[in-house]
MMTF fields as JSON, N, C-alpha, C and O atoms, coordinates in Angstrom:
{
  "mmtfVersion": "1.0.0",
  "mmtfProducer": "UNKNOWN",
  "numBonds": 335,
  "numAtoms": 336,
  "numGroups": 84,
  "numChains": 1,
  "numModels": 1,
  "chainsPerModel": [1],
  "groupsPerChain": [84],
  "chainIdList": ["A"],
  "bondAtomList": [4, 2, 8, 6, 12, 10, 16, 14, 20, 18, 24, 22, 28, 26, 32, 30, 36, 34, 40, 38, 44, 42, 48, 46, 52, 50, 56, 54, 60, 58, 64, 62, 68, 66, 72, 70, 76, 74, 80, 78, 84, 82, 88, 86, 92, 90, 96, 94, 100, 98, 104, 102, 108, 106, 112, 110, 116, 114, 120, 118, 124, 122, 128, 126, 132, 130, 136, 134, 140, 138, 144, 142, 148, 146, 152, 150, 156, 154, 160, 158, 164, 162, 168, 166, 172, 170, 176, 174, 180, 178, 184, 182, 188, 186, 192, 190, 196, 194, 200, 198, 204, 202, 208, 206, 212, 210, 216, 214, 220, 218, 224, 222, 228, 226, 232, 230, 236, 234, 240, 238, 244, 242, 248, 246, 252, 250, 256, 254, 260, 258, 264, 262, 268, 266, 272, 270, 276, 274, 280, 278, 284, 282, 288, 286, 292, 290, 296, 294, 300, 298, 304, 302, 308, 306, 312, 310, 316, 314, 320, 318, 324, 322, 328, 326, 332, 330],
  "bondOrderList": [1, 1, 1, 1, 1, 1, 1, 1, 1, 1, 1, 1, 1, 1, 1, 1, 1, 1, 1, 1, 1, 1, 1, 1, 1, 1, 1, 1, 1, 1, 1, 1, 1, 1, 1, 1, 1, 1, 1, 1, 1, 1, 1, 1, 1, 1, 1, 1, 1, 1, 1, 1, 1, 1, 1, 1, 1, 1, 1, 1, 1, 1, 1, 1, 1, 1, 1, 1, 1, 1, 1, 1, 1, 1, 1, 1, 1, 1, 1, 1, 1, 1, 1],
  "groupList": [{"groupName": "MET", "atomNameList": ["N", "CA", "C", "O"], "elementList": ["N", "C", "C", "O"], "formalChargeList": [0, 0, 0, 0], "bondAtomList": [1, 0, 2, 1, 3, 2], "bondOrderList": [1, 1, 2], "singleLetterCode": "M", "chemCompType": "L-PEPTIDE LINKING"}, {"groupName": "LEU", "atomNameList": ["N", "CA", "C", "O"], "elementList": ["N", "C", "C", "O"], "formalChargeList": [0, 0, 0, 0], "bondAtomList": [1, 0, 2, 1, 3, 2], "bondOrderList": [1, 1, 2], "singleLetterCode": "L", "chemCompType": "L-PEPTIDE LINKING"}, {"groupName": "THR", "atomNameList": ["N", "CA", "C", "O"], "elementList": ["N", "C", "C", "O"], "formalChargeList": [0, 0, 0, 0], "bondAtomList": [1, 0, 2, 1, 3, 2], "bondOrderList": [1, 1, 2], "singleLetterCode": "T", "chemCompType": "L-PEPTIDE LINKING"}, {"groupName": "VAL", "atomNameList": ["N", "CA", "C", "O"], "elementList": ["N", "C", "C", "O"], "formalChargeList": [0, 0, 0, 0], "bondAtomList": [1, 0, 2, 1, 3, 2], "bondOrderList": [1, 1, 2], "singleLetterCode": "V", "chemCompType": "L-PEPTIDE LINKING"}, {"groupName": "LYS", "atomNameList": ["N", "CA", "C", "O"], "elementList": ["N", "C", "C", "O"], "formalChargeList": [0, 0, 0, 0], "bondAtomList": [1, 0, 2, 1, 3, 2], "bondOrderList": [1, 1, 2], "singleLetterCode": "K", "chemCompType": "L-PEPTIDE LINKING"}, {"groupName": "ASP", "atomNameList": ["N", "CA", "C", "O"], "elementList": ["N", "C", "C", "O"], "formalChargeList": [0, 0, 0, 0], "bondAtomList": [1, 0, 2, 1, 3, 2], "bondOrderList": [1, 1, 2], "singleLetterCode": "D", "chemCompType": "L-PEPTIDE LINKING"}, {"groupName": "HIS", "atomNameList": ["N", "CA", "C", "O"], "elementList": ["N", "C", "C", "O"], "formalChargeList": [0, 0, 0, 0], "bondAtomList": [1, 0, 2, 1, 3, 2], "bondOrderList": [1, 1, 2], "singleLetterCode": "H", "chemCompType": "L-PEPTIDE LINKING"}, {"groupName": "SER", "atomNameList": ["N", "CA", "C", "O"], "elementList": ["N", "C", "C", "O"], "formalChargeList": [0, 0, 0, 0], "bondAtomList": [1, 0, 2, 1, 3, 2], "bondOrderList": [1, 1, 2], "singleLetterCode": "S", "chemCompType": "L-PEPTIDE LINKING"}, {"groupName": "TYR", "atomNameList": ["N", "CA", "C", "O"], "elementList": ["N", "C", "C", "O"], "formalChargeList": [0, 0, 0, 0], "bondAtomList": [1, 0, 2, 1, 3, 2], "bondOrderList": [1, 1, 2], "singleLetterCode": "Y", "chemCompType": "L-PEPTIDE LINKING"}, {"groupName": "GLN", "atomNameList": ["N", "CA", "C", "O"], "elementList": ["N", "C", "C", "O"], "formalChargeList": [0, 0, 0, 0], "bondAtomList": [1, 0, 2, 1, 3, 2], "bondOrderList": [1, 1, 2], "singleLetterCode": "Q", "chemCompType": "L-PEPTIDE LINKING"}, {"groupName": "GLY", "atomNameList": ["N", "CA", "C", "O"], "elementList": ["N", "C", "C", "O"], "formalChargeList": [0, 0, 0, 0], "bondAtomList": [1, 0, 2, 1, 3, 2], "bondOrderList": [1, 1, 2], "singleLetterCode": "G", "chemCompType": "PEPTIDE LINKING"}, {"groupName": "GLU", "atomNameList": ["N", "CA", "C", "O"], "elementList": ["N", "C", "C", "O"], "formalChargeList": [0, 0, 0, 0], "bondAtomList": [1, 0, 2, 1, 3, 2], "bondOrderList": [1, 1, 2], "singleLetterCode": "E", "chemCompType": "L-PEPTIDE LINKING"}, {"groupName": "PHE", "atomNameList": ["N", "CA", "C", "O"], "elementList": ["N", "C", "C", "O"], "formalChargeList": [0, 0, 0, 0], "bondAtomList": [1, 0, 2, 1, 3, 2], "bondOrderList": [1, 1, 2], "singleLetterCode": "F", "chemCompType": "L-PEPTIDE LINKING"}, {"groupName": "ALA", "atomNameList": ["N", "CA", "C", "O"], "elementList": ["N", "C", "C", "O"], "formalChargeList": [0, 0, 0, 0], "bondAtomList": [1, 0, 2, 1, 3, 2], "bondOrderList": [1, 1, 2], "singleLetterCode": "A", "chemCompType": "L-PEPTIDE LINKING"}, {"groupName": "PRO", "atomNameList": ["N", "CA", "C", "O"], "elementList": ["N", "C", "C", "O"], "formalChargeList": [0, 0, 0, 0], "bondAtomList": [1, 0, 2, 1, 3, 2], "bondOrderList": [1, 1, 2], "singleLetterCode": "P", "chemCompType": "L-PEPTIDE LINKING"}, {"groupName": "ASN", "atomNameList": ["N", "CA", "C", "O"], "elementList": ["N", "C", "C", "O"], "formalChargeList": [0, 0, 0, 0], "bondAtomList": [1, 0, 2, 1, 3, 2], "bondOrderList": [1, 1, 2], "singleLetterCode": "N", "chemCompType": "L-PEPTIDE LINKING"}, {"groupName": "CYS", "atomNameList": ["N", "CA", "C", "O"], "elementList": ["N", "C", "C", "O"], "formalChargeList": [0, 0, 0, 0], "bondAtomList": [1, 0, 2, 1, 3, 2], "bondOrderList": [1, 1, 2], "singleLetterCode": "C", "chemCompType": "L-PEPTIDE LINKING"}, {"groupName": "ILE", "atomNameList": ["N", "CA", "C", "O"], "elementList": ["N", "C", "C", "O"], "formalChargeList": [0, 0, 0, 0], "bondAtomList": [1, 0, 2, 1, 3, 2], "bondOrderList": [1, 1, 2], "singleLetterCode": "I", "chemCompType": "L-PEPTIDE LINKING"}, {"groupName": "ARG", "atomNameList": ["N", "CA", "C", "O"], "elementList": ["N", "C", "C", "O"], "formalChargeList": [0, 0, 0, 0], "bondAtomList": [1, 0, 2, 1, 3, 2], "bondOrderList": [1, 1, 2], "singleLetterCode": "R", "chemCompType": "L-PEPTIDE LINKING"}],
  "groupTypeList": [0, 1, 2, 3, 4, 5, 1, 6, 4, 7, 8, 9, 3, 10, 4, 2, 2, 8, 11, 3, 1, 4, 10, 3, 7, 1, 2, 3, 11, 4, 10, 11, 12, 3, 13, 3, 0, 10, 14, 7, 10, 7, 10, 4, 2, 2, 1, 1, 15, 16, 17, 7, 16, 8, 17, 14, 17, 5, 7, 10, 11, 17, 0, 1, 10, 5, 18, 9, 1, 13, 15, 1, 7, 11, 5, 13, 1, 13, 4, 3, 18, 15, 18, 9],
  "groupIdList": [1, 2, 3, 4, 5, 6, 7, 8, 9, 10, 11, 12, 13, 14, 15, 16, 17, 18, 19, 20, 21, 22, 23, 24, 25, 26, 27, 28, 29, 30, 31, 32, 33, 34, 35, 36, 37, 38, 39, 40, 41, 42, 43, 44, 45, 46, 47, 48, 49, 50, 51, 52, 53, 54, 55, 56, 57, 58, 59, 60, 61, 62, 63, 64, 65, 66, 67, 68, 69, 70, 71, 72, 73, 74, 75, 76, 77, 78, 79, 80, 81, 82, 83, 84],
  "secStructList": [7, 3, 3, 3, 3, 3, 3, 3, 3, 3, 3, 3, 3, 6, 6, 3, 3, 3, 3, 3, 3, 3, 3, 3, 3, 3, 3, 3, 7, 6, 6, 7, 7, 7, 7, 7, 7, 7, 7, 6, 6, 1, 1, 2, 2, 2, 2, 2, 2, 2, 2, 6, 6, 1, 1, 7, 7, 1, 3, 3, 3, 3, 3, 3, 6, 6, 3, 3, 4, 4, 4, 1, 7, 2, 2, 2, 2, 2, 2, 2, 2, 2, 2, 7],
  "xCoordList": [0.843, 0.0, 0.891, 1.888, 0.538, 1.217, 0.351, -0.835, 0.946, 0.229, 1.016, 2.199, 0.367, 0.956, 0.123, -1.097, 0.793, 0.083, 0.617, 1.805, -0.268, 0.001, 1.292, 2.134, 1.437, 2.647, 2.682, 1.726, 3.798, 4.011, 5.314, 6.324, 5.272, 6.465, 6.344, 5.308, 7.414, 7.431, 8.765, 9.743, 8.78, 9.984, 10.244, 9.312, 11.491, 11.901, 12.473, 13.406, 11.922, 12.431, 12.678, 11.743, 13.943, 14.272, 13.731, 14.011, 12.959, 12.365, 10.963, 10.326, 10.49, 9.124, 9.116, 9.894, 8.243, 8.053, 6.752, 5.699, 6.827, 5.652, 5.323, 6.09, 4.182, 3.717, 2.996, 1.891, 3.629, 3.1, 2.169, 1.065, 2.605, 1.769, 1.418, 2.297, 0.125, -0.353, -1.155, -2.386, -0.461, -1.15, -1.824, -2.935, -1.177, -1.749, -1.703, -0.672, -2.824, -2.909, -3.648, -4.639, -3.145, -3.81, -3.338, -2.281, -4.141, -3.796, -4.079, -5.139, -3.127, -3.301, -3.132, -2.055, -4.197, -4.173, -3.427, -3.336, -2.905, -2.224, -3.184, -4.328, -2.705, -3.512, -4.406, -5.031, -4.474, -5.326, -4.576, -3.367, -5.294, -4.748, -5.339, -6.537, -4.499, -4.971, -4.432, -3.432, -5.095, -4.641, -4.486, -5.283, -3.459, -3.249, -3.608, -2.957, -4.65, -5.165, -5.299, -5.519, -5.165, -5.34, -4.777, -4.099, -5.05, -4.563, -3.043, -2.405, -2.495, -1.07, -0.682, -1.358, 0.414, 0.884, 0.253, 0.491, -0.559, -1.258, -0.436, -0.873, 0.746, 1.612, 1.646, 2.166, 1.112, 1.07, 2.472, 2.743, 3.352, 4.714, 5.476, 6.229, 5.296, 5.944, 5.499, 6.328, 4.208, 3.694, 4.359, 4.837, 4.395, 4.979, 6.483, 7.002, 7.179, 8.607, 8.874, 9.871, 7.999, 8.129, 7.865, 8.609, 6.809, 6.473, 7.613, 7.902, 8.262, 9.357, 10.694, 11.72, 10.671, 11.847, 12.936, 14.113, 12.561, 13.533, 13.773, 14.841, 12.786, 12.987, 12.528, 11.58, 13.194, 12.838, 11.543, 11.191, 10.853, 9.627, 9.971, 10.993, 9.107, 9.293, 8.795, 9.443, 7.649, 7.105, 6.063, 5.61, 5.695, 4.727, 5.387, 6.517, 4.659, 5.128, 4.728, 3.604, 5.665, 5.398, 5.771, 6.929, 4.775, 4.982, 4.669, 3.652, 5.538, 5.285, 5.266, 6.306, 4.077, 3.925, 4.188, 3.543, 5.138, 5.478, 6.782, 7.323, 7.294, 8.555, 8.311, 7.584, 8.93, 8.897, 10.032, 11.2, 9.701, 10.686, 11.746, 12.876, 11.41, 12.364, 13.565, 14.626, 13.419, 14.492, 15.428, 16.401, 15.162, 15.953, 17.167, 17.13, 18.241, 19.441, 19.162, 18.151, 20.052, 19.893, 19.889, 19.113, 20.744, 20.771, 19.466, 18.937, 18.948, 17.68, 16.529, 15.641, 16.55, 15.514, 15.568, 14.527, 16.764, 16.911, 16.296, 15.641, 16.496, 15.914, 14.389, 13.702, 13.869, 12.416, 11.846, 10.839, 12.491, 12.012, 12.017, 11.095, 13.04, 13.154, 12.173, 11.715, 11.843, 11.028, 9.587, 8.728, 9.298, 7.948, 7.349, 6.208],
  "yCoordList": [-1.175, 0.0, 1.242, 1.292, 2.224, 3.518, 4.538, 4.677, 5.246, 6.288, 7.582, 7.618, 8.633, 9.97, 10.851, 10.928, 11.519, 12.349, 13.769, 13.999, 14.719, 16.146, 16.567, 17.248, 16.155, 16.41, 17.851, 18.341, 18.516, 19.891, 19.96, 19.373, 20.696, 20.927, 22.297, 22.642, 23.08, 24.403, 24.596, 23.901, 25.552, 25.91, 27.393, 28.197, 27.748, 29.145, 29.597, 28.983, 30.664, 31.275, 32.741, 33.535, 33.084, 34.44, 34.659, 33.883, 35.712, 36.011, 35.428, 35.587, 34.753, 34.234, 32.745, 31.981, 32.335, 30.931, 30.448, 31.053, 29.359, 28.749, 27.472, 26.51, 27.458, 26.283, 25.368, 25.673, 24.255, 23.358, 22.315, 22.097, 21.678, 20.689, 21.259, 21.648, 21.304, 21.958, 20.986, 21.019, 20.126, 19.221, 18.042, 17.666, 17.458, 16.316, 15.072, 14.758, 14.371, 13.099, 12.091, 12.419, 10.863, 9.796, 8.452, 8.335, 7.434, 6.056, 5.199, 5.308, 4.35, 3.397, 2.007, 1.654, 1.231, -0.121, -1.079, -0.839, -2.143, -3.171, -3.702, -4.047, -3.764, -4.257, -3.215, -3.481, -2.044, -0.978, -0.204, 0.006, 0.213, 1.052, 2.44, 2.59, 3.459, 4.832, 5.632, 5.258, 6.722, 7.666, 9.024, 9.41, 9.741, 11.107, 12.022, 12.011, 12.809, 13.644, 15.087, 15.361, 15.989, 17.407, 18.226, 17.698, 19.517, 20.385, 20.555, 20.268, 21.023, 21.315, 22.281, 23.284, 21.965, 22.847, 22.624, 23.399, 21.566, 21.345, 20.543, 20.379, 20.037, 19.34, 17.834, 17.151, 17.29, 15.83, 15.221, 14.273, 15.764, 15.23, 15.461, 14.59, 16.613, 16.879, 15.867, 15.355, 15.567, 14.571, 13.219, 12.594, 12.765, 11.456, 11.434, 10.429, 12.522, 12.59, 12.609, 12.051, 13.24, 13.224, 11.827, 11.343, 11.18, 9.838, 8.865, 7.996, 9.011, 8.103, 8.542, 7.893, 9.645, 10.184, 10.656, 10.66, 11.051, 11.641, 13.102, 13.636, 13.76, 15.117, 15.162, 14.47, 15.971, 16.017, 16.784, 17.69, 16.412, 17.105, 18.149, 18.05, 19.145, 20.155, 19.621, 19.803, 18.966, 18.359, 17.328, 17.276, 16.508, 15.447, 14.096, 13.994, 13.072, 11.698, 10.824, 10.901, 9.992, 9.023, 7.649, 7.389, 6.781, 5.433, 4.4, 4.494, 3.425, 2.277, 1.07, 0.631, 0.537, -0.492, 0.142, 1.124, -0.418, 0.138, 0.931, 1.269, 1.234, 1.958, 3.418, 3.726, 4.296, 5.713, 5.951, 5.766, 6.357, 6.436, 7.513, 7.366, 8.573, 9.658, 9.201, 9.822, 8.134, 7.659, 6.66, 6.224, 6.291, 5.265, 5.866, 7.001, 5.083, 5.493, 5.405, 4.836, 5.964, 5.894, 4.445, 4.095, 3.599, 2.182, 1.486, 0.713, 1.759, 1.154, 1.654, 0.883, 2.941, 3.489, 2.847, 2.559, 2.625, 1.975, 0.578, 0.173, -0.152, -1.482, -1.415, -2.229, -0.463, -0.297, 0.026, -0.552, 0.947, 1.327, 0.125, -0.036, -0.714, -1.878, -2.979, -3.697, -3.125, -4.268, -3.945, -4.823, -2.687, -2.362, -1.237, -0.843],
  "zCoordList": [0.0, 0.0, 0.0, 0.719, -0.791, -0.839, -0.122, -0.42, 0.819, 1.549, 1.473, 1.812, 1.031, 0.973, 1.892, 1.751, 2.843, 3.812, 3.796, 4.021, 3.529, 3.667, 2.962, 3.547, 1.706, 0.923, 0.428, -0.173, 0.69, 0.234, -0.547, -0.157, -1.666, -2.477, -3.11, -3.677, -3.009, -3.632, -4.344, -4.071, -5.258, -5.999, -5.821, -5.8, -5.696, -5.563, -6.897, -7.415, -7.455, -8.681, -8.363, -8.255, -8.215, -7.774, -6.375, -5.461, -6.212, -4.902, -4.75, -3.709, -5.793, -5.786, -5.467, -6.038, -4.562, -4.225, -4.84, -4.64, -5.585, -6.2, -5.46, -5.499, -4.784, -4.044, -5.038, -5.489, -5.369, -6.401, -5.787, -6.287, -4.718, -4.021, -2.658, -1.89, -2.366, -1.149, -0.303, -0.304, 0.413, 1.329, 0.649, 1.024, -0.336, -1.057, -0.179, 0.415, -0.105, 0.618, -0.255, -0.907, -0.253, -1.0, -0.501, 0.12, -0.782, -0.455, -1.677, -2.294, -2.018, -3.109, -2.504, -2.022, -2.535, -1.969, -2.902, -4.106, -2.348, -3.139, -4.205, -3.907, -5.451, -6.558, -7.198, -8.225, -6.613, -7.137, -8.227, -8.128, -9.253, -10.308, -10.169, -9.933, -10.315, -10.229, -11.402, -12.015, -11.707, -12.73, -12.075, -11.221, -12.48, -12.008, -13.17, -14.214, -12.97, -14.054, -13.593, -12.413, -14.532, -14.238, -15.363, -16.244, -15.346, -16.416, -16.355, -15.342, -17.457, -17.529, -16.412, -16.18, -15.728, -14.662, -13.313, -12.387, -13.172, -11.898, -10.888, -9.749, -11.271, -10.319, -10.464, -9.581, -11.545, -11.722, -11.722, -10.984, -12.544, -12.644, -11.353, -10.916, -10.739, -9.456, -8.418, -7.665, -8.361, -7.415, -7.647, -6.7, -8.886, -9.179, -8.893, -8.408, -9.186, -8.883, -7.38, -6.922, -6.616, -5.153, -4.604, -3.751, -5.088, -4.609, -4.881, -4.058, -6.039, -6.386, -5.785, -5.993, -5.041, -4.349, -5.301, -4.939, -6.51, -7.427, -7.106, -7.406, -6.495, -6.004, -4.542, -4.171, -3.716, -2.289, -2.048, -2.804, -0.997, -0.602, 0.457, 1.137, 0.583, 1.629, 2.972, 4.003, 2.946, 4.163, 3.769, 2.625, 4.748, 4.521, 4.716, 5.194, 4.337, 4.56, 3.382, 2.887, 2.941, 1.878, 2.423, 2.751, 2.514, 3.052, 1.982, 1.296, 1.843, 0.981, 1.894, 2.383, 2.121, 3.143, 4.493, 4.861, 5.233, 6.549, 6.519, 7.571, 5.316, 5.182, 4.811, 3.866, 5.57, 5.217, 4.228, 4.57, 3.01, 1.937, 2.17, 1.706, 2.865, 3.098, 3.918, 3.852, 4.685, 5.555, 4.872, 5.486, 3.632, 2.963, 2.264, 1.789, 2.21, 1.473, -0.028, -0.441, -0.838, -2.296, -2.776, -3.664, -2.204, -2.591, -2.243, -3.041, -1.055, -0.638, -1.519, -1.882, -1.858, -2.741, -4.125, -4.716, -4.637, -5.943, -5.913, -6.873, -4.839, -4.714, -4.646, -5.264, -3.908, -3.822, -5.205, -5.614, -5.924, -7.263, -8.207, -9.006, -8.125, -9.012, -8.67, -9.559, -7.4, -6.975, -6.669, -6.75, -6.314, -5.888, -6.698, -6.459]
}
């Protein structure tokens, strides 16, 4: 099961901060298929990149099963990406 709780991600461009993800929460059960849909610029790719730990999050929690992904080393994350 994948659980995302209160995920926040922003980008700084010069003096301006763009809040892309504002408290996103979702759960995907084992065997469930989901689609991420929305208009261009709504944060779909940012969400998926955060979930896969390719880009860091500002705050929130991403759990895969009973593992918090933010606490894993790069080697451990690579194994998770390959197997799960």
